[in-house]
C-alpha positions as CSV (number, residue, x, y, z in Angstrom):
1,M,-21.9,3.1,-11.0
2,P,-21.7,0.6,-8.1
3,K,-23.4,1.6,-4.8
4,D,-21.6,1.7,-1.5
5,N,-21.3,-1.6,0.3
6,T,-19.4,-0.9,3.5
7,R,-19.0,-4.4,4.7
8,L,-17.7,-5.7,1.4
9,G,-15.3,-2.8,1.2
10,L,-14.0,-3.6,4.7
11,L,-13.5,-7.3,3.8
12,M,-11.6,-6.3,0.7
13,M,-9.3,-4.1,2.8
14,I,-8.6,-7.0,5.1
15,G,-7.4,-8.9,1.9
16,F,-5.1,-6.0,1.2
17,C,-3.7,-6.1,4.8
18,A,-2.8,-9.8,4.3
19,L,-1.2,-9.5,0.9
20,A,0.6,-6.1,1.0
21,P,3.1,-7.0,3.8
22,A,3.8,-10.3,2.1
23,S,4.9,-8.4,-1.0
24,D,7.0,-6.1,1.2
25,A,8.6,-9.1,2.9
26,F,9.8,-10.4,-0.5
27,A,11.2,-6.9,-1.2
28,K,13.1,-7.0,2.1
29,I,14.5,-10.5,1.4
30,L,16.1,-9.1,-1.7
31,G,18.1,-6.8,0.5
32,D,20.9,-4.6,-0.7
33,G,21.9,-7.0,-3.5
34,I,19.2,-5.6,-5.9
35,P,18.8,-1.8,-6.3
36,V,15.5,-0.4,-5.1
37,L,14.9,0.9,-8.6
38,Q,15.1,-2.6,-10.0
39,V,12.7,-4.0,-7.4
40,V,10.2,-1.2,-8.2
41,I,10.5,-1.8,-11.9
42,A,9.8,-5.5,-11.3
43,R,6.8,-4.7,-9.1
44,F,5.1,-2.7,-11.8
45,M,6.3,-4.7,-14.8
46,V,4.7,-7.8,-13.3
47,Q,1.6,-5.8,-12.8
48,L,1.4,-5.1,-16.5
49,L,1.8,-8.8,-17.3
50,L,-1.2,-9.6,-15.1
51,I,-3.8,-7.1,-16.5
52,R,-6.0,-7.3,-19.6
53,R,-4.6,-6.4,-23.0
54,N,-7.6,-4.5,-24.2
55,L,-7.2,-1.5,-21.9
56,W,-6.6,0.9,-24.8
57,T,-9.4,-0.3,-27.0
58,K,-12.5,-1.7,-25.3
59,R,-12.9,0.7,-22.4
60,R,-10.7,3.7,-23.1
61,D,-13.6,6.1,-23.5
62,T,-14.7,5.3,-19.9
63,W,-11.6,6.6,-18.2
64,M,-10.1,8.9,-20.8
65,S,-13.1,11.2,-20.7
66,G,-13.1,14.6,-18.9
67,N,-10.5,15.0,-16.2
68,R,-10.3,11.3,-15.3
69,I,-7.1,10.7,-17.3
70,G,-5.4,13.4,-15.1
71,L,-6.5,11.7,-11.9
72,V,-5.4,8.3,-13.3
73,I,-1.9,9.6,-13.9
74,L,-1.8,11.4,-10.5
75,R,-2.9,8.2,-8.8
76,S,-0.2,6.2,-10.6
77,V,2.5,8.7,-9.6
78,L,1.4,8.8,-6.0
79,L,1.5,5.0,-5.8
80,L,4.9,4.8,-7.5
81,V,6.5,7.3,-5.1
82,A,4.9,5.6,-2.0
83,V,6.1,2.1,-3.0
84,S,9.6,3.4,-3.8
85,F,9.9,5.0,-0.4
86,L,8.5,1.9,1.3
87,F,11.0,-0.4,-0.4
88,L,13.8,2.0,0.4
89,S,12.8,2.1,4.1
90,L,12.9,-1.7,4.2
91,R,16.7,-1.5,3.6
92,Y,17.0,0.1,7.0
93,L,14.1,-1.0,9.2
94,P,12.5,-4.2,10.3
95,L,9.3,-5.0,8.3
96,A,6.9,-4.4,11.2
97,D,8.6,-1.2,12.2
98,A,8.5,0.2,8.7
99,V,4.8,-0.6,8.3
100,A,3.9,0.6,11.7
101,I,5.6,4.0,11.4
102,A,3.7,4.5,8.1
103,Y,0.5,4.2,10.2
104,V,0.5,7.9,10.9
105,M,-1.5,7.6,7.6
106,P,-4.9,6.9,9.1
107,F,-4.7,10.2,11.0
108,L,-3.9,11.9,7.7
109,V,-6.8,10.1,5.9
110,L,-9.3,10.9,8.6
111,G,-8.1,14.5,8.8
112,V,-8.4,15.1,5.1
113,G,-11.7,13.2,5.1
114,W,-13.0,15.5,7.9
115,L,-12.1,18.6,5.9
116,S,-13.6,17.3,2.7
117,G,-16.9,16.2,4.3
118,D,-16.2,12.5,3.9
119,R,-16.3,12.1,7.7
120,A,-16.0,9.0,9.8
121,S,-18.2,8.4,12.8
122,P,-17.0,9.2,16.4
123,L,-16.9,5.4,17.0
124,T,-14.6,4.9,14.0
125,L,-12.4,7.8,15.1
126,G,-12.1,6.2,18.6
127,L,-11.3,2.8,17.1
128,C,-8.7,4.3,14.9
129,L,-7.0,5.9,17.9
130,L,-7.2,2.5,19.7
131,G,-5.6,0.8,16.8
132,F,-2.8,3.4,16.7
133,V,-2.1,2.8,20.4
134,G,-1.9,-1.0,19.6
135,T,0.5,-0.1,16.8
136,L,2.8,1.7,19.1
137,M,2.8,-1.2,21.5
138,V,3.7,-3.6,18.6
139,V,6.8,-2.0,17.4
140,Q,7.7,0.5,20.1
141,P,9.3,2.9,17.5
142,S,12.1,5.1,18.7
143,F,13.2,7.8,16.4
144,S,16.3,8.4,18.4
145,D,17.4,4.8,17.8
146,I,16.3,4.5,14.1
147,G,17.5,7.9,12.9
148,W,16.6,9.5,9.6
149,P,15.3,6.3,7.9
150,A,12.3,6.6,10.3
151,L,11.2,9.5,8.1
152,L,10.8,7.3,5.0
153,P,7.6,5.5,6.2
154,I,6.1,8.9,7.0
155,A,6.7,9.9,3.4
156,V,5.0,6.7,2.4
157,A,2.0,7.7,4.5
158,I,1.7,11.1,3.0
159,F,1.8,9.9,-0.6
160,F,-0.4,6.9,0.2
161,T,-3.0,9.2,1.7
162,G,-3.2,11.1,-1.6
163,F,-3.4,7.8,-3.4
164,M,-6.3,6.6,-1.4
165,F,-8.5,9.7,-1.9
166,T,-7.7,9.8,-5.6
167,T,-8.6,6.1,-5.8
168,R,-11.9,6.7,-4.0
169,K,-12.7,9.6,-6.4
170,I,-12.3,7.6,-9.6
171,S,-12.8,3.9,-8.6
172,K,-16.6,4.0,-9.1
173,Y,-16.1,4.9,-12.8
174,I,-13.1,2.8,-13.8
175,D,-12.6,-0.9,-13.5
176,P,-10.0,-1.7,-10.8
177,I,-8.0,-3.9,-13.3
178,D,-7.9,-0.9,-15.7
179,L,-6.5,1.3,-12.9
180,Q,-3.8,-1.3,-12.2
181,A,-2.9,-1.3,-15.9
182,A,-2.7,2.4,-16.0
183,N,-0.4,2.3,-12.9
184,G,1.9,-0.1,-14.7
185,I,2.0,1.9,-17.9
186,C,2.7,5.2,-16.1
187,A,5.3,3.6,-13.8
188,M,7.2,2.1,-16.8
189,A,7.1,5.4,-18.6
190,I,8.8,7.0,-15.6
191,L,11.1,4.2,-14.4
192,L,12.6,2.9,-17.7
193,P,14.1,6.3,-18.7
194,I,15.6,6.6,-15.2
195,A,17.2,3.1,-15.6
196,I,18.5,4.0,-19.0
197,F,20.0,7.2,-17.7
198,G,21.5,5.4,-14.7
199,H,23.1,2.8,-16.9
200,A,24.5,5.4,-19.2
201,M,25.9,7.5,-16.4
202,E,27.1,4.3,-14.5
203,I,25.2,5.3,-11.3
204,P,25.1,2.1,-9.1
205,L,21.7,2.9,-7.5
206,L,20.1,3.4,-10.9
207,T,21.8,0.5,-12.7
208,L,20.0,-2.8,-13.2
209,V,22.0,-5.9,-12.2
210,P,21.9,-9.6,-13.1
211,V,19.7,-11.7,-10.8
212,S,19.7,-15.3,-9.9
213,H,16.8,-17.7,-10.4
214,V,15.8,-17.3,-6.8
215,Q,16.0,-13.6,-6.9
216,L,13.8,-13.6,-10.0
217,L,11.2,-15.6,-8.2
218,Y,11.2,-13.1,-5.3
219,L,10.9,-10.2,-7.8
220,F,7.8,-11.9,-9.3
221,G,6.5,-12.4,-5.8
222,V,6.8,-8.7,-5.1
223,G,4.9,-7.9,-8.3
224,I,2.2,-10.6,-8.0
225,L,1.3,-10.0,-4.3
226,G,1.6,-6.2,-4.7
227,T,-0.7,-6.2,-7.6
228,L,-3.3,-8.4,-5.9
229,A,-3.1,-6.3,-2.8
230,H,-3.7,-3.0,-4.5
231,L,-6.6,-4.6,-6.5
232,M,-8.1,-5.4,-3.2
233,M,-7.6,-1.8,-2.0
234,T,-9.1,-0.4,-5.1
235,W,-12.2,-2.6,-4.8
236,A,-12.4,-1.6,-1.1
237,L,-12.5,2.1,-2.0
238,R,-15.0,1.4,-4.7
239,F,-17.5,0.2,-2.1
240,A,-16.6,2.3,1.0
241,S,-15.0,5.7,1.8
242,A,-11.4,6.1,2.8
243,P,-12.2,7.2,6.4
244,T,-14.4,4.1,6.7
245,V,-11.9,1.5,5.6
246,T,-8.7,3.2,6.9
247,P,-9.0,1.8,10.6
248,V,-9.1,-1.7,9.2
249,Q,-5.7,-1.2,7.7
250,Y,-4.3,-1.5,11.2
251,L,-4.6,-5.2,10.7
252,E,-1.6,-4.9,8.3
253,I,0.5,-4.5,11.5
254,P,-0.2,-8.0,12.9
255,F,0.3,-9.5,9.4
256,A,3.7,-7.7,9.1
257,T,4.7,-8.8,12.5
258,L,3.8,-12.4,11.7
259,Y,5.8,-12.4,8.5
260,G,8.7,-10.7,10.3
261,W,8.7,-13.4,12.9
262,F,8.4,-16.2,10.5
263,I,10.9,-15.0,7.8
264,F,13.3,-12.7,9.7
265,K,13.0,-14.2,13.2
266,D,11.9,-10.8,14.7
267,F,10.2,-12.0,17.8
268,P,7.7,-9.6,19.4
269,N,8.0,-9.2,23.2
270,G,5.0,-9.3,25.6
271,L,4.1,-5.7,25.1
272,A,4.1,-6.1,21.3
273,A,1.9,-9.2,21.6
274,L,-0.6,-7.2,23.6
275,G,-0.5,-4.5,21.0
276,I,-1.3,-7.1,18.3
277,V,-4.4,-8.1,20.2
278,I,-5.5,-4.5,20.6
279,T,-4.9,-3.8,16.9
280,I,-6.9,-6.8,15.8
281,T,-9.7,-6.0,18.2
282,A,-10.0,-2.4,16.9
283,G,-10.2,-3.7,13.3
284,L,-12.8,-6.3,14.1
285,L,-14.9,-3.8,16.0
286,V,-14.9,-1.6,12.9
287,L,-16.3,-4.6,11.0
288,R,-18.8,-5.4,13.7
289,Y,-20.4,-1.9,14.0
290,S,-20.2,-0.9,10.3
291,K,-23.5,-0.5,8.5
292,N,-23.8,-2.5,5.3
293,S,-25.3,-0.5,2.4
294,V,-27.5,-2.2,-0.1
295,A,-25.3,-3.3,-3.1
């Protein structure tokens, strides 16, 4: 079992923050032309293509023993639901807004961690609060303007919180690539029957549609970047607790804002720019004052 290495875990989480919103940006580019179900299927199907083929033979005894198989399935379902809600929210919200509203998640993670005994330090709690203030300044979310779609990223936060704690519980025992493979297998077992049912019943939202070569490239981009991002997160949680790495996730906001500006021409105003600086500062201070365990 690998020992905790807080600094390495935090660096892995930064990698997640850079890659995850890039995957989301590709999903948003696809827009309303491709059903959300089809985008989610592509996300997890590509994941299966990227993992090792000996999952069921060489190391199955490692993660199928005891109650781990149940946790693996639970983790897969939580991720599937979170990703689906996130991609759906991107149909209604700007990229940075959707990501930022989902950042009620650190409070959920820290709250659950506090109750379970996996507690963050007062400094980490303070930096998390500082990062959240920066987040609000970046996107200036207004539920009165956005309406009900603003609730979708909150659902993402709830399910992703469960995903993170489940990942932390089993990631020390199971190889991250194997976990990704299990995610892909569970997702396909759930999504393909839904797609077959939707096609048979002629339900537009659940029916797969033909895609162009460019759209196919974007679908592969969603899958490749999403898979690499969650590998990074799994490795992060292998070396550090969820409350420790959660504040660093605020760095996903500046990355999402950058991609939104570059791809969708969403220019942040002066207050948002100040918020980006505050958010980055909070994340870097977590790195600066974290204690590195011996690997």
